[in-house]
N, C-alpha and C positions, 0 to 999 in steps of 0.2 A: 337785554341780551343775556339770558339766563345761563348760557353755556360758556360765557367768558370765565377763565380761571380766576380772574380778580374782579368780580362784579362791583361796581361803584355807582351810586346815585349822582354824586358830584365829586369825583375823585380829585380833580385839580384843586378845588376850593378846600376840601378837607385836608389835603396834604399841605397846602400853603398855610392854613390855620395852625396845623401842628408844628410846622417849621417856625412860625412866628412865636409860638409859645416857648420854643427852645432858644430864642434869640437872647433871652436874659441869662447872664453867665452863671449865676448861682443855681438857677433852675436846670440849666444844661449839665452842670457838673454833678448835681444830685441825681439827675436821670442816668448819667453814665455810671455813677457809683452803684445805683440800684440794679442796673442791668448786669454789671460785673459781679455783684454779690451772689447771684444765682439762688437767692432765698428772699423771703419777705423781710423788709427792713422797717424799723420803727422810725418815728419822727425824730427821736433823739439821735439815732445813728445817722440819719440823713442830714440833720443839722450839723452834727460834728464833722461830717465829711467835707463840708465847705466852710465851717467856722462861722455859722450864723445862729441866731436865736431859734429856739424851738417854735416860737410863734410865727416868725418869718418863714421858717421852713414849712410849717403847716400851710401857709398861704401859697407858697410855690408848689407844694405837692398837690394841693387841691386843683391848681391850674393844670397840672400834668394829667390828673385824673379826668378833668373836664374835657381835655383834648384827646382823650382815648389812648394816651401813651402809658398810663399806669392804671392799675386797679387797686382799690383799697378794701380792706376787711379787718375785722377784729380777731386777733389771735395771740396766743402766748408765745413770745420769742423762744426759739429753740424747743418748742413743744413742752416747756415746763409749766405746769399749772400752778398759779399763785392765787392767793386770796385777793378779792377785789376785781374791779373792771379790767378786762383784757385791753391792752393798748391797740391802737390802730396801726396797721402795718401796710406797706406798699410793695407791689411787685410789678414788673413790666407786663404789658399785654403782648399779644402776638402781632400788633400793628406794624406794618412796614410802610415807610414814608418814601415816596418817590415824587419829586417835583421836576417837571419838564415843560418848558414853554418854548415853542408849541408842544402840545402833548404827543408823546410817543407810546406805542403799544408793542414794544419788542417782546414782552412776555406772551402776548397772544400769538405772534409769529412763531416764537419758539415752541409753544404748545401745539400749534398746527403741524410743525415739522416733526415733532416728537410723535404725534399721532400717525403721521405718514410713515415714519420709520417702523413703527410697531405694527402697522396694518398693511404694509406694501405687499401686493399680490404678485404671484408668479408671472402674470401677464402684463405687468406695468413696470416702468422704470421709476427712479426716485422722484423725478419731476412730476410725472403723471400722478404718483401717489400723493404728492404734496397738493396738487391742484384738486384732486378728488377729496382729500381731507378738508381743504378749505371750503369747497362747495357744500359738503355734508354739514360742516359746522355752521355755515351761514344759513342753511335751510333749517337746522334745529333752532337757531337763534330767532329766525323769522317766525317759526311755528310757536315758540315760547312767547314772543311779543304779541302775536295774534291772540293766543289764549289769554294773555293778561289783559289786553285792551278791548278785545272783541269788537273790532271796528266795522264789521259788516263788509259789504262789497267795496272794494277799493279800486277805483279807476285811476288814471294817471295823476290827476291833480291831488285827490285825497290820498292817494298812495304815497306821493312824494312828501306830503305834509306829515304823514305817519312816519316816514323814514327820517325826517329832518332831526327831530329831537334825539332819536337813538344814535344817529351818525354824529351829532354834535357831542354826545356823551363819550363817544369813542375817539374823539379828537380829529375828526375829518374836517371840521369847520365848514359845513355845507352853506352854500349861497344859492338862493333861488334865482336863476338867470331868467327863466320864463315860467309860466304856470306848469309846464311839463318838462322842465330841464333843471337839473340840480348839479352845480359845480362843487367839487370838493377841494377846498383851498389848501388843505394840509394833508400830508402823507404821514399817517401814524407809524409807518415802518421805515421812515428815513432815519439815518443814512444807509441802512442795510439794503434798501431797495436799489440804491445807486450801485451797490457792489454786484448785485445779480438781478438786473431789472426784468429779464424775461421770466425768471422764476417767481420773484416776489410780486411783480405786477400781475402775472398770471394768477397767482394765488389770491391776490386782492380782488381781481375781477371775479374770480370764482366764488369768493366769500360773499361779495355783494350780490352776485347773481343768485346764489343760493338763498340769501336773505330775502330778496324780492319774491322768490318762488315760495318760500315758507310763509311769508306774510300774505301771499296771494295778491300781489299788486299786478293788475292787468295793464297792458299797453306801455310798460316801461321796461327798459333793459339797461344793464350795466355794460358800458363799452369802454375800451381803451382809448383815451384821448389825452395823452401826456402833454403837460405844459410845464415849463421850468418853474421849480419851487412849489408845485402843487401835486395833489394826488393824481395818479395816472388814469383814474377811472372817473367817468361822468355818467350820471343817470339821466336818461332821456327817452324819447318816444321810440318804440320798436320801429325798425326800419321798414318792415312790411306794412305796419299801420300807417307810417308816414307816406309810403309810396301809394297805398290805397287812397289816402286822403287827397294826395296830389292828383291822382287820376280822376277822382270824383269832382275835384274843383275845376278840372278842365274838361 
């Protein structure tokens, strides 16, 4: 879903790995020291900030670099050029760590609502603008996914298969109930959905409907089917297709 404001291939796993790196006390304190410094910090400075050896500090600093929390480069501290090799310095990256189990996507909901506020038309109210914004975003996400994977024609079964990986990445926890029915076991917008179910569930349905349209999945629709503790939306056969099939069977 390329239109997500925070695209991630495996967001939950990456965040958990980063948090685990920070579980060691000296490492966590050095990371905090470097963030507060607002400048590149040398190994000696980092070591002194927690009272450990330079060699041990280097070990911890490299762990933080591997986790994507710090970046390392060679530079002269304070911009003063000296004879000899420049020391290795460390500074924080722009990484933001969020761990939520089950996964939540409140930033996506906020981004959709912001879009709605900024683009609300004279002929629509705030709720209508929010649903429209969600449907448009979903369609762009589906189009981007189709462009990336080039799946060809997608009927109901192949279409749901194409949706599963993407919906799992977004925290929906999809479960295939039948070849043409997908239940979403987690609501990425909980608990906000409980505060305004008509608005948030309507946006969620519009987002997933737009995604199906952008991905060009035929024979499947996103319908509201709320269950306690689960997403309010289910992906299943179009009602018209189902009725036609029942008529043919009889």
